[in-house]
C-alpha positions in Angstrom: 102.4 39.9 86.0 103.7 40.4 89.7 101.0 40.6 92.3 101.8 44.1 93.3 101.4 45.4 89.7 97.9 43.9 89.6 97.1 45.5 93.0 98.5 48.8 91.6 95.9 48.8 88.8 93.0 48.5 91.2 94.5 51.0 93.7 94.9 53.7 91.0 91.4 53.1 89.8 90.0 53.6 93.3 92.4 56.5 94.1 93.8 54.8 97.2 96.9 57.0 97.2 97.8 56.4 100.9 98.1 52.6 100.6 100.1 53.0 97.5 102.6 55.3 99.2 102.8 53.0 102.1 103.6 50.1 99.8 106.2 52.1 97.9 107.9 52.9 101.2 107.9 49.3 102.2 109.5 48.4 98.9 112.1 51.1 99.5 113.0 49.7 102.9 113.3 46.3 101.3 115.9 47.8 99.0 113.5 47.1 96.0 114.3 50.6 94.6 113.2 50.0 91.0 109.9 48.5 92.0 109.3 51.4 94.5 110.1 53.9 91.7 107.6 52.3 89.3 104.9 52.5 91.9 105.7 56.1 92.9 105.7 57.2 89.3 102.2 55.9 88.9 101.2 57.8 92.1 102.9 60.9 90.9 101.1 60.8 87.5 97.7 60.3 89.3 98.3 63.2 91.6 99.4 65.6 88.9 95.9 65.9 87.5 94.4 66.5 91.0 94.1 69.9 92.7 95.4 70.2 96.3 96.7 67.1 98.1 99.9 68.9 98.8 101.0 66.5 101.6 100.7 63.5 99.3 102.4 65.2 96.4 105.4 66.3 98.5 105.6 62.9 100.1 105.7 61.2 96.7 108.5 63.5 95.4 110.6 62.9 98.5 110.2 59.2 98.3 111.1 59.3 94.6 114.3 61.2 95.4 115.2 58.6 98.1 114.6 55.7 95.7 116.6 57.4 92.9 119.5 57.9 95.3 119.2 54.2 96.1 119.9 53.3 92.4 122.7 56.0 92.2 120.6 58.3 90.0 121.5 61.5 91.7 120.5 63.5 88.6 116.9 62.2 88.8 116.9 62.7 92.6 117.8 66.4 92.1 114.8 66.7 89.7 112.6 65.2 92.3 113.8 67.5 95.1 113.5 70.5 92.9 109.9 69.7 92.1 109.4 69.1 95.8 110.5 72.6 96.6 108.5 74.0 93.8 105.4 72.5 95.4 106.4 73.8 98.9 109.3 76.2 98.9 109.6 76.1 102.7 109.6 72.3 102.9 112.1 71.1 105.6 114.0 67.8 105.4 114.6 66.2 108.8 118.4 65.3 109.0 117.5 62.7 111.7 115.6 60.7 109.1 117.0 61.8 105.7 120.5 60.5 104.8 123.4 63.0 104.5 123.7 62.3 100.8 120.1 63.3 100.1 120.5 66.4 102.4 123.5 67.4 100.3 121.6 67.1 97.1 118.8 69.2 98.6 121.3 71.9 99.4 122.5 71.9 95.8 119.0 72.2 94.5 117.7 74.9 96.9 120.0 77.7 95.9 118.9 77.4 92.3 115.3 77.2 93.3 115.6 80.2 95.6 117.5 82.1 92.9 114.8 81.5 90.4 112.1 82.7 92.8 114.2 85.7 93.8 114.5 86.8 90.2 110.8 86.4 89.6 109.9 88.5 92.7 112.6 91.0 91.7 111.1 91.4 88.2 107.6 91.8 89.6 108.8 94.4 92.1 110.5 96.4 89.3 107.3 96.4 87.3 105.4 97.8 90.3 108.1 100.5 90.7 108.0 101.5 87.1 104.2 101.6 87.0 104.1 103.8 90.2 102.4 101.2 92.4 104.8 102.1 95.3 102.4 101.0 98.1 102.6 97.4 96.7 106.4 97.2 96.9 106.9 96.9 100.6 105.6 93.3 101.0 107.6 91.7 98.2 110.7 93.7 99.3 110.3 92.1 102.8 110.3 88.7 101.1 113.4 89.6 99.1 115.2 90.8 102.2 114.5 87.5 104.0 115.2 85.1 101.2 117.6 86.7 98.6 120.9 87.7 100.1 122.3 88.6 96.6 119.6 91.2 96.3 120.2 92.9 99.6 121.1 96.2 98.0 117.8 96.3 96.1 115.9 97.5 99.2 117.9 100.7 99.7 117.9 101.4 95.9 114.1 101.0 95.8 113.7 103.2 98.8 115.8 106.0 97.3 113.9 105.8 94.0 110.5 106.1 95.8 111.9 108.9 98.0 112.9 110.9 95.0 109.4 110.4 93.5 107.9 111.7 96.7 110.1 114.8 96.7 109.1 115.5 93.1 105.4 115.3 94.1 106.1 117.8 97.0 107.8 120.2 94.6 104.6 120.1 92.4 102.3 120.5 95.4 100.9 117.0 94.9 100.9 116.2 98.6 98.3 113.4 98.5 100.4 111.5 96.0 103.6 112.2 98.0 102.2 110.8 101.2 102.1 107.0 100.3 105.6 107.3 98.8 107.2 108.5 102.0 105.2 105.9 104.0 106.6 103.2 101.7 110.1 104.4 102.1 109.8 104.3 105.9 108.5 100.7 105.7 111.5 99.7 103.6 114.1 101.8 105.6 112.6 102.9 109.0 115.7 105.0 109.7 115.4 107.2 106.7 115.4 110.5 108.5 114.7 112.7 105.4 111.7 110.6 104.5 110.4 110.9 108.1 110.8 114.7 107.9 109.1 114.9 104.5 106.3 112.7 105.8 105.7 115.1 108.8 105.7 118.0 106.4 103.2 116.4 104.0 100.9 115.4 106.8 100.8 118.9 108.2 100.2 120.4 104.8 97.4 117.9 104.0 95.7 118.7 107.4 95.9 122.4 106.6 94.4 121.8 103.2 91.7 119.7 104.8 90.9 122.5 107.3 90.8 125.1 104.6 88.5 123.1 102.4 86.2 122.3 105.3 85.8 126.0 106.2 85.1 126.7 102.5 82.4 124.0 102.6 81.0 125.4 105.9 80.8 129.0 104.5 79.1 127.9 101.3 76.7 125.5 103.1 75.6 128.2 105.5 75.1 130.6 102.6 73.0 127.9 100.9 75.5 127.9 98.0 75.0 124.2 97.6 76.9 123.7 94.3 80.1 125.3 95.8 79.6 123.3 99.0 79.4 120.1 96.9 82.6 120.9 95.2 84.3 121.5 98.5 82.9 118.2 99.9 84.3 116.3 96.9 87.7 117.9 97.1 87.9 117.1 100.8 87.1 113.4 100.2 89.9 113.2 97.7 92.5 114.2 100.3 94.4 111.7 102.5 91.8 109.8 104.6 93.7 110.4 107.9 93.5 114.2 107.3 89.8 114.3 106.3 88.0 111.5 108.0 86.6 113.4 111.0 85.8 116.5 108.8 83.9 114.4 106.3 82.0 112.7 109.1 81.1 116.2 110.5 79.9 117.3 107.0 77.7 114.2 106.6 76.2 114.8 110.0 75.4 118.4 109.1 73.8 117.3 105.8 71.7 114.7 107.6 70.6 117.1 110.3 69.5 119.6 107.7 67.9 116.9 105.7 65.8 115.7 108.7 64.5 119.2 109.1 63.5 119.5 105.5 61.9 116.1 105.4 59.8 117.0 108.5 58.8 120.3 106.8 57.8 118.4 103.7 55.6 116.1 105.7 53.9 118.9 107.5 53.3 120.8 104.2 51.9 117.6 102.7 49.6 117.2 105.7 48.3 120.7 105.0 47.8 119.9 101.3 50.5 122.4 100.3 51.9 120.6 97.3 53.8 123.7 96.1 55.8 123.8 99.4 56.5 120.1 99.1 57.9 120.6 95.6 60.1 123.5 96.7 61.5 121.4 99.5 62.2 118.4 97.3 64.1 120.7 94.9 66.1 122.1 97.8 67.0 118.5 98.9 68.1 117.6 95.5 70.2 120.7 95.2 71.7 120.3 98.7 72.9 116.7 98.8 76.2 116.0 97.1 75.3 112.3 97.1 71.9 110.7 97.8 73.5 108.0 99.9 74.1 110.6 102.6 70.3 110.6 103.2 70.0 106.9 103.6 67.5 106.1 106.3 66.0 109.6 106.2 64.9 109.9 102.7 61.9 107.8 101.5 59.1 108.7 99.3 59.7 112.3 100.4 62.5 112.6 97.9 60.1 112.5 95.0 57.0 113.7 96.8 55.0 110.7 95.6 53.6 110.0 99.0 51.9 113.4 99.2 48.4 112.9 97.8 46.1 115.8 96.8 43.4 115.9 99.5 40.8 116.8 96.9 
């Protein structure tokens, strides 16, 4: 058995991949292509079962391609290069180091590899469109635009489909659902004037709806119609966040201010030994708050009244 095969056995066992790759490259430069290939195949097999180690895996694939070209097995070199690009799709071969023959083989492999990836992303994007996940379409469409020249028309087609969906939502008064559709259209085609106009219309309408719901909440809250106020608060939260964020914050502040007053009254009643008043206040708190989390940091045992002991 040749010495380097014996060395190979111990190197594999101790996972000394870097020395093995260095030895394979030395064999390649000595024009011992078959011996280099045998060593690289052992390295490749070892690395397949290990996560990560991308640099070593790509280095192995490239070296295999070079060695296979050395024995005029361009078919196998193409396989090596294809697997190289599958590991790292943006891998760049240096023409100052790599021979023109290998560079040409890489150019043959890349279009097919890119085409497969393009079709995969295209199919995934179509699924998102069909399922109504329009907000998730912009990013893969950017990738398609940059990498898939044959799918250049897909961007405008997707934008028009999403635009029509947005218009339908407007016709049915579903402004919150229309908003992300027009936003996505403008991400895909920033110069889509109709989408921009519809977006302005929807944003104005959502702001008007938010103001109307807020005033409805305010009226009911001041009248101590807490159930109606709760419904208004929930409806406001369901609107577009940009339209309601300040109003929701204002409502939470009003609830917390009212809650602080009630908690103080509860403590004072407790100090007087007025358990009946404490119970009334606790009931009012429960009826008032649309969500107990609004009282975080204010509510304690006062919420249940368990901290108020009978002085007798």
